[in-house]
N, C-alpha and C positions, 0 to 999 in steps of 0.2 A: 606388453602385447595389448592391442587394442581390441575392445569387445567386438563380438560378432555383431551386435546390433548397435546402431549409432544412437546416441541419445535423441529422444524425440521432444522437441521444445513444445510446451503446452501453454494454454492460457494461464494456469495457475503459476508456472514458473515465471511468465511475464509478469503476473501480479506480485508475486514475491520480489522480483527485481525492482519494480516500481515503488514498493515500500522501503526497499533498502536504499534507493535513490533519494527518496524523500527524507529518510533518517539522516543520510549523509549530508544533504543540503542544510537541514536545520541544525545539525551539529557544526556544520562548517560557518554558518552565520550566527550562531549562538555567541553571546546573548542578545536577545531582541525580546520586546514584550510577549510574554507566555511562551517563550521557547522551551521553558522547563516542562509546562503542562503538555505542550505539543509533543515534546520527546516521550513522555509517559504514555500519552494515548497512541502514539505511533507504535511504541514497543508493544502495547497491548494489541493492537491491530496486527501486528506481525507475529504473535504468539502462536504456539502449536494448537492451543484451544480455539483460537479464532480461525486458523485455517482449517480445523477440523468442523467448525460450527460457523459457517459464513455470516450468520445473522449477528454473532459477536463482532466480526470484523466490520459489518456494516454499522454497527453502533459505534465502535471506535472511530471509524471514517466520518461519520456525521459530527462527532465531537471535534474532530480535527477540522473539518470543513468550517464549522461554526466558530472556532477559535480563529482561523485564518480570516474569515469574514469579518470578524469583529475587531480585528487588530491590525495594525501596520506591521506586515511581515515583507521580507525580501520577495520580489517578484518571482525568483527562481523556485522560492518554497511554494508559493501559489500555483505555480505551473506544475510542480511535482505531485501536489494534491490532486489536481485535475488529471494527470497521468493515472494515479492510483484509482480514481473514479472510473476512468475509461477501461482500465484493465479488469476492474471488478465487474463492470458491466459485460465484458466480453467473457469472464468466467461463468457468469449467470447464463448467458446465452449459450455457452458451450454445455453447460448442465442441461438446460432446457432442450438441446438438441440431442441429448443423450451421450455426448462425447466422453470418453474416459480421461479423467484428469489424473 
């Protein structure tokens, strides 16, 4: 039986999907320099605590971006990081506009 209300896609669900895509891309390209550290910080960024406290997610994302900037990583990984950045900005904009996430 289908629910009476369809699932409403939110900026937060897009952000979660971007993190999952990033993790999958790093895992697929593993091993490469600092891929273990990237996986650790990606998992931290995706954690329930980070979702509940977006400042923690921002800190994890900053570490991920720095690792990517300072090392040779596959282009696909770098592109996925930027997608997470864009999605996090959308979440912050939605929060500022008072949208329910």
